[in-house]
N, C-alpha and C positions, 0 to 999 in steps of 0.2 A: 504494499500500499504505500502510495506517495504521500508527501507531507500535504499536497493541496487536498488530495482525496479524503486523507485523514481530517483535516480542517472541515470541509464539507460535511463529513460523516458524523462530526462530534455532537451536534445538537441533537441527534436522534437517541443518544444516550443521556441527555440531561434530564434525569427523572425529577429533578427539583422543579422542572417545569410543568410537571403534571396537574398540580392544582389549578394554574393559571390555565392550561389547556382545557381542562375539564370545564370550567367556568367560562371560558369564551365559546366551548361547543354549546353549553346550555343557552346561553345568550343568543348566539348566532342562530340556533334551531328555533327559538322563540320569536326572534325579531323578523327574521326573513321571511317573506311571503311564501306560500305553499302552491300546490296546484300546479296550474300552467305556467306561473311566472317561475316557481322553484325548477320546474322541467328545462325552462328556456335558460336559466342561469347555470345549469347543469350542461348545457349544449345538447341536449336531447334531438332538436330538429335538425341540427347538422351532424350529428352522428359521433361525435367527439367532445371533449371538454371545451367550453367556452372560455374558461379564464386565460390560459395561453394566447388565444388568439386576440382578446381584448387587449392583453398586456402590451401587445405589437405598438399600440397607438401611444401610450405615454413613453415608452422607451424610444419610439421613433422620433416623436416631437422633441424630446429632451436632448437626445444626441444631436438633433440638428440644431438646436439653440446652443448647444457646446460648441459645434462647429462654427456658428456665426460669431459666437464670443471670441474663439481663437482666431478668426479672420479679422475681426475687429482691432484686436491687438496687433496682428502683424502687417495689416495692410493700410496703406494711406488712406485717411478718410473713411476708414472702418467704423468710426463712431456711429454712422447712420445704421450700423446692423444693430444696433442695441435695442430699436424698438421692434423688428421682427423676432429678435430672440426673445424678448419679454413677451410677445404675443404667443410664441411655441411653447413656452414655459407655462403660461396660462393655460393652454390647451392639455398639457402634460397633467397639472394639477387637477384640472376637470376630469380628465379620464381615468383619474385613480378611483373615484366612487364605483363607478360600473363595474371595473375591473375587479375590485375588492370584494364587491358584493358576490360575483360568480366565484371568487375564491373562497370565500366563507362559505358558500353553500357546499362546494367539494368538500371543505375542510370538516364539516359535521359529520361526514361518514367516513374518516380516515381512521386508520389504526392509531394507537397511542405513540409508537416512535415517530409515524409521519406526522403526527399532530405537532410534535416537540419541533420539529425543523420547521414546520409550516408557521408555527408561532414566531420564530426567530425572521423567518421570511418576511411575515406580515409587518412585524416591528421595523425592520428595515425600510420595508415599502412606506410606512407612516412617516418615519422619519424623513425620508425623500419628499414626500408630499409637503411636510411642514416646511422644509426648506425652500422648496418651490414656491410655497405660498409667501412664506416671507420675503422672498427676493422681488415679488411683485409690488411690495410697499417699502422696500428698502431703496437707499440711495445708491451711493458710490458702491456700496458693498453687494448690489444685486448680483453682478457677475460671479462673484465668489459664492454668494449662496446658492446659485443656479448650478455652478459647477459642483459644489458639495452635494447638491440633490441628486445631479446625475450620477455621479460616482457611488453615491450610496444606494440609488436604485439599481445600478450596475451590480454592483455585489449581492444585492437582495435577489436580483432576477437570476444570477448564477447558481444561487443557493436552490432557488426555485425550479430552476433546470435539473439540478442535482436531485431534488424531491421526485420531481416527474420521472426521470430516467433511471437514476440509482435505486431509488425507494419505490419506484413503480406506482406513483400515485396519479393515474389518469390513463396508463395504455390499457388496451384492450387484452384482458387476461384471458380469453379463451380462444384467440384467432388460431394460435398454433395447433390446437387439438384437431382442427380438420386435416392437417398433415398428417399428424400421429395416427389418425384414424383411416388414412389411405385416400385421402383428398377426394371422398364420396364417390369412388370408383365401382365397389360392389357391395352387396348386402352380406352381413356377417351374422352367424347364428349366435346370439348372446343368450340363449336359455330357453327354458320351456316357459309357455304361457301360464301354466297351473302355478308356477312358481314365483309369479308375480303378484303382489297383494293389490287387493281391489281398492281402487280410490286414494291410495297412498303412494307418494313417489318412492321408487326403488333405484339404486344404482346397480348398473351393469358397465362391462368395459367392451371396447373394440380395441384390441391391441392395448396400448397405453393411454388410450382416450376413454375417460368416465363419462358415462351417459346417466341421465335421470329419465326414467320411464315411468309413465301414468297409465295402468290399465282402468278401463271402463268397460265391464264386460269381456268381449272378444275383441275390442279394439285397444289399440296402444299408442300412445302419443309420446313423443321424446324430445328432450333438449340435451345440449351438451352440459354436463353436470358441473362444470366449473364457471361460476358467475363471472361474465364479463367485467363487471366493476372492480372487485378485488380479489375475485379467486374462491369466493365462498362455496361450500357443497350444496347445490340446490337440492339435492336428495334427501337433506336433512330439514328442509324447509317444509311449510305447510301449504296445501293446496286451497287456492281460492277459486269459487265459483263466479264466472263473469257472464255476461249476456253473450259474448263470442266464443264462450268455452272455457275450460279450466286454465288457471294460472299457477304458477309455483312461486313462493315469497322467498327469497334467499334469507337463511337464517342470521347472517352477518349484519348486514345493513337493510334489510327489508325491502330490495327491488322485487317488483313483481314482473315475471316473465309470462306471456301467453304462450301455450304448447303449440298453438295452430301456427304460429309464424315467428316466435321468439320476440315479438313487440314488448318493449318497456311500457308497462301500464302505470308504475309508480316507482318511486324511489330514487336513488342518486345516479344509477347506471345512465349513460348517454348512448351505448352501444347495444343494439338488439343481440339477443343470444342466439348462438348458432343452433339451427333445428336439426332434428334426427327424422330421417324417413323410416317407417316402420311397417312391417307387413307380417301377418301371421300364417303361417303354412304348416298344415299337418302339426297344430299344437307347439309349433317352434316359433319363437320371435326372432325375425330377421331385421337388422337394423343398418342403417348408412348415415352417416354424417353429412348433411347438406352445406351447411354454413350459409354465409351471406350470398345473394345472387351475384355473380361476376359479369362486368361488361364485356359484350360480344367483341 
């Protein structure tokens, strides 16, 4: 492990942050709107988390302001660049609010080690926004406050990227199982129909890919068992009856996925669950992981 990696990893082990993290989780869950607004904050319409995409606006405008400030120092007559730099900083400060809302919506459903890192990430972003705000009312020190804010946001953003990629807060946790199951080429025998419980989810396997199967009489429906949100075992969840057929609720963070098409009905997941095609032949259950539709 390199020194830089160890530095980014460190907050995940700061257990002294847990009381703060728990309190922040409770407040965010209570204050943030639910329903369609919460789904929008999670990025469900786009099929991926909204927070990283929204972060591009404050990052892009603040870096642009930083470059204008550098040009103002280096170029003759560069003083005229102060006004556009100030305008870009105002956009940066204003863009923090929607970006933070999306981040807090995701934060509520993270694991404790991820939440510790997220608290440090959020604190850095709050400090950056404060510095940007102060620069808008400052005089000669405005340029230095803008620069300090942008550097702070850069460090916080780097930690956020580490949280997303190193600690997997946001990626699709079930996509790889389509390939482990053979890319949906052939049906596999996963057991006898009589061995499946009636009306309760059960785990079966295709190679190294776990399946969550639901039997209703002689009909069986299935999803990949690993939740796309953070990898929870769907076969340990509860079945919810809906107007469009049964759904399973992940026991970890309560995302509800519809068996018919893997659609997210509720909860923090932004990605539909890969589906499983199931046939019953001569009392045997044959399954094939279908996954999301691929472009032609």
